[in-house]
N, C-alpha and C positions, 0 to 999 in steps of 0.2 A: 503494497499497498503504498503509494507516496505522500510528500508530508508529510504535515496531522487533521489528527480528525477534529472538528472543532471539542475542547472543551465541555465544552457546555455540552459534551452529549448525554445523554446517562440513560440507563436501561432497570428499570422495576422489572426482577428479575423470580418467575416460578418458574420452579423443577421443570413440571409438570410443558411447560411449553417450549424450551427450548432442545435441540439436538444439541446430541454429542458436537464438539470443535465448536459447536454454534456463536461463538465472542469476540467481540470486536473489543480489537486495538486501542490503546487514548480515550480511556471509556469510565464513566466510573461509574458503576452500578447499583444500586438502591435493596435493599438488599441484607440477610443470613446470608453471613460465604460460608458457608458448609451444602448452601442447599445452592448455591451461585455458580462453587465450582464443582460438585456433582455432576454436573453439563457437561462439562470443558474433556477433552482426552488427556489421556495419560500422557505426559511427560511433553507438558507447554511450555513453560515455564524456564523462563534461563536465572530466574534474578527473585526473591522476595527481602524486601524487610516491612519489616514490622514491629510494633512490642503492643504486644494483646493486653486487654484490660484487667490488667492480674489481681487478685484478691481484694474486688470490690476496694480496694483504697479509692476510684469515683462510679460517684452514680450512670453510670448510662443510658437513660427510659428506662430502667429495669432488665436490660438486658440478661440475658442467663450464657456466660460463658463457655460454650464447651470443649474441650480446648484440646482433649485423647480426638475429638470424629475432625477438629477443623488438623490435626496433628498427620492424621492418615491419609485426607482429601492433599498435603501440603508435601509429605510426602508421594503422593498420587500422581502429582499434576504435573512436579516438577521436574524437569528432563537429567540426562544420567554427563553427572556433575556438575547438574547446582546447583546453586546456592541459597540458604533458608538468611534472613540476619532475625536473627530473635530475639529483639529487645527486654530485656524483662529484671528488676528487680526481689524489692522480700516486703513485704508488709513489718512494724516495727511493733508491736502492741507485747513490751513483755520482754521478751525475745523475739528475733525473728521467726518468718516462718517460712524456710527456706522451698519456698515455693519456687526460684530459680531452680533448686539447686533437683527437687522431684521436676519439672521439663525435660532437662537434661540429660537425664537418665529416660526416661519416657521413649524422648525419641532418640537416644542409644537400640532402645527395646525393640522399637520399630523401626529400628531399618537407616535411619542416617547416624556419617558419622557424626562425631564434635570434632570438625576440624579445630575450632580454634574454642578457649573460653575468653574474652573480652573483656576490657569496662571502660563502660564512659564514663569520662573525669565531671565530675559538677563544677564547674571555679568555682560562683559566688552561689552557691545554695544557702537558704536562708533557717534551713533546721535544727535544732540545733536539738541537743540532745541534754538531759541534768547529767546524768547517771553514766555515760558515757562516749565515743567520739561522734566531732559531728557524723554523718552519713549523707557522703557527699559521692558516689558512683552508687549503677546500673549496669551489670552486665550484658557482655550482647553477645548472644552463643552462634557459633559461624559452621552453620549443616550443609555435608556436604550429603553429597545421594552415589552408592552407588560408585568411591573412593574420591579420593581429591579433586578436588578444584578443574575444573575447562580451563576457567577462566583466575587465574593476579595477575594486578598486573597493579606493584606494589608502590603505594607511594612513600614519598622521599622527605627527607631534610637534608640542609646543609650543614657536615660533618665539623666541628670545632676545630677539625685540623685535617689538610691538606698538600700533599707531594711528596714529595722520596724524605725519608724518614731509618736510621736503625731502631727495630724491634725483637720485641722479645723473642724467643721461638722456640719449642723446641725444648722446655724449661725442665730436668731430671733427674729423680730421686738426688741427686747434690745438693740440691735446690741450685746451682749457679745458675748462672739466667746467659745464654746462647742468645748471640743480637746478627739477624741479616736488616741489610737494606732488600726495602718496601717499599713499593705507594703506598700510601691511600688515598683513597676514590673521596671529589668532592661532595653527593652525600652518601646516606646514608636510608636503607629498608627504616623507617616510622616501628616503632613496641607495638605495642598490640593495647600497651593503654591511651587514649584519647583524652583531648580534656579540650572541653565545652566552654561560651559562656552559657548560661541558660537568662530569663527573661527577653524583651522587648531590644533589640538591638546583637541578643547575641545571638535568641531562637532564631528570629525572624525579627524581617522591619514591617512584615503582614499586622499589623492592629485588627485582622479581622476574624488570625490563624488565633488567634487566645478566650475570643467565643468555646472557644474546646476548650476540654479542661486540664490535657496534660499532651502539650503540641515540642513534639524534640524539634532539636538544633535543625534545619538547613542543613547545617555541616554532615553532619553523622551523617544523612540520608545519604549525598553526593557521594564526601568517602565512600561507602561503602558500594555506591551504585558504578564510581570507578573501577575499586579496584576485585570487584565479583561477576563483572559483567563488558562488555565490546558494545559501540555504536550499530542501532536498529536491531538488539535485545526487547527482549520481556519482559518488565520490572512488574511486579506483583504489589500491592500489601491491603490485606484480604481485610482488615482495621487499616482502615489511612482514614478514619478519623476528620481534618483538618486538610487532609490535602498533603504533607508535608513529600512523602518522596513523589509522590504524582508529579511533584511543580520539578522535581529533582531531577529528573528522573526525566523529562521532558525539554531539559532547560540541558543535557548531558547527551542531546541527538541518542537519548534510546524509547517508546515505545514503553506505554502507559498501559496498568490495569490497579482503578479504585475500588474498595467494595465498604459498604458497611451500611451496618442496620439502620443507621440516624437518616432521613430528609433533612434535618438542619444539621448537620455536618455532611451529609457532600450540597451544599448547598457553596456553603465556606469555604468547600476547595474546589465546587466552582467557580467563584465565583474568583481564588487564588491559581487558580488556572488561566481565566480569563485573561486576568492584564497584561498573563506573555504573548496575547497573542494581538494586546495592542501596538 
């Protein structure tokens, strides 16, 4: 499909009315994500980037989060070598629920490879705890299907030093440092701890996005999209909320599919995406 389908495209999905393979890219679907994905063929999605409504930390209009059914559908629709990035944390109420760990284990049990467990660090979190250190992170589970990811475009950062130096190598049990001349590269691959400012200007400059109660940073979505997919591939967010993943997919020449149970959030996502076409 050439070009970009109008971001205002919204499809209300009913499981009995769609046929297998009958889905559109560059589209927002209003409906239950399990019902929507059930109608799709196997192995059709390159990358999923999403953050689920875990531990009832937010009220999503009474939506009941069916984790195991969502996980099963994501496994089925993901291509071999495709990736699911699952951003999740734990409710803290006296102690941690460990929801993130249980979900990681379940993904592994049903057939995903837990390729990495990354950390999303919030630079300016305001939530203080009286009897523990301030919680400033969520986990980003990087799940691959059928082996390692088919795509990895590592993000780089400048090194502190570059050029030729005498570097330690082959240190033996005698403890004597042996050195040889080697070249330090100008760039290095990022670590698996990614830090982002949150709030207006950090998460996004789209004020309307904050009508959703839990918006994750645009750069977080973008960094995963750049890492695990290539231009023209299909990026899914089955609980797209305000449309952050879809927006960053569109900006980076990927095809997007967003699904949300809330028509209000679909309208927010539609407005954000529509601004990109002006």
